[in-house]
C-alpha positions as CSV (number, residue, x, y, z in Angstrom):
1,X,1.1,-245.6,-78.6
2,X,1.3,-249.4,-80.0
3,X,3.6,-251.8,-78.5
4,X,6.0,-253.1,-81.1
5,X,6.3,-257.0,-80.7
6,X,9.9,-257.9,-79.8
7,X,11.3,-261.3,-80.8
8,X,14.2,-263.4,-79.3
9,X,17.0,-264.1,-81.8
10,X,15.7,-267.7,-82.1
11,X,12.3,-266.6,-82.9
12,X,13.7,-264.1,-85.5
13,X,15.8,-266.9,-87.0
14,X,12.8,-269.1,-87.3
15,X,10.9,-266.3,-89.1
16,X,13.8,-265.8,-91.6
17,X,14.4,-269.2,-92.1
18,X,17.9,-269.1,-90.9
19,X,19.9,-270.7,-88.3
20,X,20.5,-269.2,-84.8
21,X,24.3,-269.1,-85.3
22,X,23.7,-267.2,-88.5
23,X,21.4,-264.5,-86.7
24,X,23.8,-264.2,-84.0
25,X,26.6,-263.3,-86.5
26,X,24.3,-260.6,-87.9
27,X,23.8,-259.1,-84.7
28,X,27.4,-259.1,-83.7
29,X,28.5,-257.7,-87.2
30,X,25.8,-255.1,-87.1
31,X,23.6,-256.3,-90.0
32,X,20.6,-256.6,-87.8
33,X,19.6,-253.9,-85.4
34,X,18.6,-255.3,-81.8
35,X,17.3,-253.7,-78.6
36,X,19.0,-254.9,-75.4
37,X,17.0,-256.0,-72.5
38,X,17.9,-255.0,-68.7
39,X,19.5,-258.5,-68.6
40,X,21.7,-257.8,-71.5
41,X,19.7,-260.3,-74.0
42,X,18.9,-259.0,-77.8
43,X,15.4,-258.5,-78.8
44,X,14.4,-257.8,-82.3
45,X,11.6,-256.0,-83.6
46,X,9.3,-257.4,-86.3
47,X,9.8,-254.4,-88.5
48,X,13.6,-254.8,-88.6
49,X,12.7,-258.1,-90.2
50,X,10.7,-256.9,-93.0
51,X,13.8,-255.7,-95.5
52,X,15.1,-259.3,-95.0
53,X,11.7,-260.8,-95.9
54,X,11.1,-258.8,-98.7
55,X,14.6,-259.5,-100.3
56,X,14.1,-263.0,-100.0
57,X,10.8,-262.8,-101.8
58,X,12.5,-261.4,-104.8
59,X,14.8,-264.5,-105.1
60,X,13.7,-267.7,-107.2
61,X,11.9,-270.3,-105.5
62,X,15.0,-272.6,-105.3
63,X,17.0,-270.0,-103.6
64,X,14.4,-268.6,-101.3
65,X,14.4,-269.5,-97.6
66,X,10.5,-269.2,-97.7
67,X,10.2,-273.3,-98.0
68,X,12.7,-273.3,-94.6
69,X,10.0,-271.2,-93.0
70,X,7.5,-274.2,-93.4
71,X,9.7,-276.7,-91.8
72,X,11.2,-277.0,-88.3
73,X,14.5,-278.5,-89.6
74,X,17.2,-276.1,-90.4
75,X,19.6,-278.4,-91.9
76,X,18.6,-278.4,-95.4
77,X,21.0,-279.1,-98.4
78,X,20.2,-278.9,-101.9
79,X,21.4,-281.5,-104.3
80,X,20.4,-283.4,-107.5
81,X,18.8,-286.9,-107.4
82,X,21.2,-289.4,-108.7
83,X,18.8,-292.3,-108.3
84,X,15.5,-293.6,-107.0
85,X,14.9,-297.4,-106.2
86,X,11.6,-298.4,-105.0
87,X,11.3,-302.0,-103.6
88,X,8.1,-303.1,-101.5
89,X,7.4,-300.4,-99.0
90,X,10.7,-298.6,-99.1
91,X,12.6,-296.1,-101.4
92,X,16.1,-295.3,-101.6
93,X,16.8,-292.0,-102.7
94,X,20.5,-290.7,-103.4
95,X,21.2,-287.1,-103.7
96,X,24.4,-285.6,-105.1
97,X,25.6,-282.5,-103.2
98,X,28.7,-280.9,-104.3
99,X,30.2,-284.2,-105.2
100,X,29.3,-286.2,-102.2
101,X,26.2,-288.4,-101.9
102,X,23.5,-288.6,-99.2
103,X,21.4,-291.8,-99.1
104,X,17.9,-291.5,-97.6
105,X,15.5,-294.5,-96.9
106,X,11.9,-293.2,-97.2
107,X,8.4,-295.0,-97.8
108,X,7.7,-296.0,-101.3
109,X,4.4,-293.9,-101.2
110,X,6.4,-290.7,-100.2
111,X,8.9,-291.3,-103.2
112,X,5.8,-291.5,-105.5
113,X,3.8,-288.4,-104.1
114,X,6.9,-286.5,-104.5
115,X,7.3,-287.8,-108.0
116,X,11.1,-288.1,-107.5
117,X,13.2,-288.8,-110.7
118,X,17.0,-288.8,-111.5
119,X,18.0,-285.1,-112.3
120,X,15.4,-283.2,-110.2
121,X,16.5,-280.8,-107.7
122,X,15.7,-281.9,-104.1
123,X,16.6,-281.1,-100.7
124,X,17.9,-283.5,-98.1
125,X,16.4,-282.3,-94.6
126,X,18.5,-283.5,-91.7
127,X,17.3,-283.6,-88.2
128,X,19.4,-285.6,-86.0
129,X,20.7,-285.4,-82.3
130,X,23.8,-287.7,-83.1
131,X,26.7,-287.0,-85.6
132,X,29.3,-289.3,-85.7
133,X,32.9,-288.5,-86.6
134,X,35.3,-290.8,-88.2
135,X,39.2,-290.1,-88.1
136,X,40.7,-290.3,-91.5
137,X,44.3,-290.0,-90.9
138,X,46.7,-292.3,-89.4
139,X,47.4,-292.3,-85.7
140,X,51.2,-291.1,-84.9
141,X,52.9,-293.1,-82.0
């Protein structure tokens, strides 16, 4: 009898191109079947992921999670290129995402290789260990 490879939720999330919290929700809501370990952890068979991978392959490239599986960063946000300004070795790229703007400074060479132009669809891939919060309401006494 062949042994079925079992994956941790993190490994399965990477294979599907989704976040760890998303796969945990799928498990808790019964969307994804798991096998419990003696220690009470979830393990997922590779065969349980096949329907999700097959469904994803049917989506248009811009909606598919396939490209997420090629990059380690999971914080990827799709938007439209608002502007590309190249000066010297650097380029400033501004993306519009649901009415908000994200500005990225990348190398001029990377901007040229990507062929970025105003109006194109692009993704901001965010990999950071720091997130700052700004309080926007007034402090009450």
